[in-house]
PASEBA-1860 file (N, C-alpha, C; in nm, 3 decimals):
! residues 103
1> MSNSKFAQ> 2.490/6.678/2.897/2.596/6.776/2.885/2.647/6.820/3.022 ~ 2.626/6.741/3.125/2.666/6.780/3.259/2.818/6.787/3.273 ~ 2.893/6.715/3.191/3.038/6.718/3.199/3.099/6.818/3.101 ~ 3.020/6.905/3.047/3.067/6.999/2.947/3.155/7.106/3.009 ~ 3.258/7.147/2.936/3.344/7.255/2.984/3.287/7.392/2.946 ~ 3.174/7.394/2.872/3.112/7.520/2.832/3.012/7.563/2.937 ~ 2.999/7.693/2.954/2.904/7.748/3.052/2.762/7.714/3.012 ~ 2.681/7.680/3.111/2.541/7.651/3.086/2.461/7.779/3.099
9> SPYAVFED> 2.362/7.797/3.014/2.278/7.915/3.017/2.133/7.871/3.000 ~ 2.040/7.934/3.075/1.899/7.897/3.056/1.846/7.941/2.920 ~ 1.919/8.026/2.847/1.877/8.075/2.716/1.941/7.999/2.602 ~ 2.022/7.900/2.633/2.093/7.827/2.530/2.001/7.728/2.459 ~ 2.023/7.713/2.331/1.953/7.612/2.252/2.057/7.510/2.214 ~ 2.040/7.386/2.259/2.140/7.284/2.235/2.100/7.199/2.116 ~ 2.189/7.190/2.023/2.169/7.109/1.904/2.293/7.023/1.888 ~ 2.297/6.947/1.782/2.415/6.868/1.753/2.520/6.959/1.692
17> AAMPYLPD> 2.583/7.039/1.776/2.684/7.134/1.730/2.798/7.133/1.830 ~ 2.908/7.192/1.791/3.026/7.196/1.877/3.002/7.280/2.003 ~ 2.926/7.389/1.989/2.901/7.476/2.103/2.754/7.515/2.105 ~ 2.699/7.545/2.223/2.559/7.587/2.230/2.542/7.726/2.171 ~ 2.424/7.753/2.122/2.390/7.884/2.069/2.339/7.970/2.183 ~ 2.405/8.082/2.209/2.363/8.174/2.314/2.320/8.304/2.248 ~ 2.190/8.330/2.242/2.139/8.446/2.168/2.158/8.578/2.243 ~ 2.283/8.623/2.256/2.313/8.747/2.328/2.241/8.868/2.269
25> EALVHAPP> 2.237/8.878/2.137/2.174/8.994/2.073/2.027/9.004/2.109 ~ 1.957/8.892/2.114/1.815/8.893/2.145/1.791/8.942/2.288 ~ 1.882/8.912/2.379/1.864/8.954/2.518/1.897/9.101/2.538 ~ 1.997/9.150/2.468/2.039/9.289/2.484/1.936/9.385/2.426 ~ 1.875/9.350/2.313/1.784/9.441/2.243/1.637/9.412/2.271 ~ 1.607/9.332/2.371/1.468/9.297/2.400/1.394/9.418/2.456 ~ 1.269/9.438/2.414/1.188/9.546/2.469/1.163/9.522/2.618 ~ 1.128/9.627/2.694/1.100/9.609/2.836/0.988/9.506/2.857
33> PGRLEAAR> 1.001/9.421/2.961/0.898/9.319/2.985/0.765/9.382/3.026 ~ 0.655/9.308/3.002/0.524/9.353/3.043/0.454/9.442/2.942 ~ 0.514/9.469/2.832/0.453/9.556/2.732/0.403/9.482/2.609 ~ 0.420/9.352/2.609/0.378/9.273/2.493/0.227/9.281/2.472 ~ 0.150/9.272/2.578/0.004/9.280/2.566/-0.039/9.415/2.508 ~ 0.024/9.523/2.551/-0.008/9.656/2.498/0.027/9.664/2.349 ~ 0.138/9.604/2.309/0.177/9.602/2.168/0.074/9.523/2.086 ~ 0.025/9.412/2.142/-0.077/9.334/2.072/-0.204/9.417/2.054
41> RRNERALM> -0.248/9.482/2.160/-0.371/9.562/2.150/-0.357/9.676/2.049 ~ -0.241/9.743/2.048/-0.221/9.854/1.955/-0.218/9.809/1.809 ~ -0.170/9.688/1.783/-0.146/9.644/1.646/-0.239/9.535/1.596 ~ -0.327/9.483/1.681/-0.412/9.371/1.641/-0.502/9.406/1.523 ~ -0.562/9.523/1.525/-0.653/9.561/1.416/-0.579/9.565/1.282 ~ -0.459/9.624/1.279/-0.383/9.632/1.154/-0.339/9.493/1.107 ~ -0.298/9.406/1.200/-0.258/9.271/1.162/-0.377/9.191/1.110 ~ -0.492/9.205/1.177/-0.611/9.132/1.133/-0.664/9.182/0.998
49> AIDGVEGV> -0.627/9.305/0.960/-0.670/9.360/0.831/-0.594/9.297/0.714 ~ -0.485/9.227/0.741/-0.411/9.158/0.636/-0.492/9.036/0.593 ~ -0.526/9.029/0.465/-0.606/8.918/0.414/-0.535/8.786/0.441 ~ -0.603/8.695/0.509/-0.545/8.564/0.540/-0.497/8.552/0.683 ~ -0.496/8.661/0.760/-0.462/8.652/0.901/-0.588/8.612/0.977 ~ -0.578/8.507/1.056/-0.693/8.451/1.127/-0.697/8.490/1.274 ~ -0.583/8.533/1.330/-0.582/8.569/1.471/-0.446/8.619/1.515 ~ -0.444/8.681/1.634/-0.319/8.734/1.691/-0.320/8.700/1.840
57> SLGQTAVG> -0.207/8.653/1.892/-0.198/8.624/2.034/-0.056/8.649/2.083 ~ -0.034/8.621/2.211/0.097/8.634/2.272/0.164/8.499/2.273 ~ 0.296/8.498/2.258/0.367/8.371/2.259/0.515/8.392/2.278 ~ 0.593/8.295/2.234/0.738/8.299/2.250/0.808/8.261/2.121 ~ 0.933/8.307/2.111/1.019/8.266/2.000/1.075/8.128/2.031 ~ 1.149/8.074/1.938/1.209/7.942/1.957/1.309/7.940/2.073 ~ 1.367/8.055/2.106/1.464/8.061/2.216/1.402/8.114/2.345 ~ 1.269/8.127/2.350/1.202/8.164/2.473/1.175/8.311/2.495
65> GEALVVYL> 1.205/8.396/2.398/1.176/8.538/2.411/1.030/8.568/2.383 ~ 0.983/8.682/2.431/0.845/8.722/2.407/0.823/8.752/2.259 ~ 0.706/8.717/2.208/0.674/8.740/2.068/0.523/8.750/2.050 ~ 0.485/8.816/1.942/0.345/8.812/1.898/0.332/8.691/1.806 ~ 0.223/8.620/1.817/0.196/8.505/1.729/0.081/8.544/1.639 ~ 0.103/8.531/1.509/0.000/8.562/1.410/-0.040/8.431/1.342 ~ -0.169/8.400/1.349/-0.222/8.277/1.292/-0.266/8.303/1.148 ~ -0.219/8.218/1.056/-0.240/8.240/0.913/-0.325/8.130/0.851
73> RDSSVKRR> -0.406/8.170/0.753/-0.490/8.076/0.679/-0.402/7.978/0.600 ~ -0.299/8.029/0.534/-0.207/7.943/0.459/-0.070/8.011/0.450 ~ 0.027/7.940/0.400/0.165/7.989/0.399/0.187/8.107/0.306 ~ 0.099/8.129/0.209/0.118/8.242/0.117/0.101/8.376/0.186 ~ 0.037/8.378/0.302/0.011/8.502/0.376/0.137/8.549/0.448 ~ 0.227/8.459/0.479/0.345/8.490/0.561/0.426/8.608/0.508 ~ 0.439/8.620/0.378/0.521/8.727/0.321/0.461/8.865/0.344 ~ 0.333/8.873/0.379/0.267/9.003/0.403/0.267/9.042/0.551
81> VPLQVDGY> 0.315/8.954/0.636/0.317/8.980/0.780/0.454/9.037/0.818 ~ 0.456/9.147/0.897/0.586/9.205/0.935/0.666/9.109/1.023 ~ 0.798/9.123/1.020/0.884/9.039/1.102/0.888/9.086/1.247 ~ 0.862/9.217/1.267/0.861/9.275/1.401/0.747/9.374/1.414 ~ 0.694/9.386/1.535/0.590/9.484/1.566/0.627/9.547/1.700 ~ 0.644/9.677/1.701/0.681/9.750/1.824/0.804/9.691/1.892 ~ 0.898/9.644/1.814/1.021/9.587/1.870/1.013/9.442/1.910 ~ 0.895/9.382/1.902/0.878/9.240/1.935/0.881/9.157/1.807
89> PVETSITG> 0.946/9.040/1.810/0.943/8.953/1.693/0.803/8.897/1.672 ~ 0.772/8.868/1.546/0.643/8.809/1.511/0.667/8.666/1.465 ~ 0.604/8.573/1.534/0.606/8.432/1.497/0.475/8.403/1.423 ~ 0.480/8.316/1.324/0.357/8.282/1.251/0.326/8.134/1.268 ~ 0.198/8.104/1.260/0.151/7.966/1.270/0.041/7.946/1.167 ~ 0.054/7.843/1.084/-0.046/7.812/0.982/-0.157/7.731/1.050 ~ -0.277/7.787/1.053/-0.389/7.721/1.120/-0.500/7.681/1.026 ~ -0.500/7.737/0.904/-0.616/7.722/0.818/-0.719/7.825/0.859
97> QIDIQRW> -0.834/7.820/0.797/-0.939/7.916/0.829/-0.999/7.886/0.966 ~ -1.016/7.988/1.046/-1.077/7.973/1.178/-1.218/8.030/1.172 ~ -1.316/7.946/1.201/-1.457/7.989/1.203/-1.502/8.001/1.348 ~ -1.561/8.115/1.381/-1.612/8.138/1.516/-1.758/8.098/1.518 ~ -1.791/8.010/1.610/-1.931/7.968/1.625/-1.990/8.036/1.747 ~ -2.106/8.094/1.731/-2.177/8.158/1.841/-2.271/8.057/1.905 ~ -2.277/8.054/2.034/-2.363/7.959/2.105/-2.498/8.014/2.127
END
């Protein structure tokens, strides 16, 4: 796309479309940086209390924004997980059951 007449943006997601998708709304309403870890700590216990949630971590959305990642035992759990926590989007990942082994 080097010969494109459209402006290039590091936040653009390029697909087979006429114009790139520029997520302006996500950038304008993003929570202040550096607070994602605090949001995870404040909400991890409540998220882990949802039956079928296997873990919580920090991650990114598909367009590169900060997000909480919630690991799920199966897809049926997804409907019980909030879409946002403390203003951060929640991404989900189906991992199956996670067993912790002690050494």
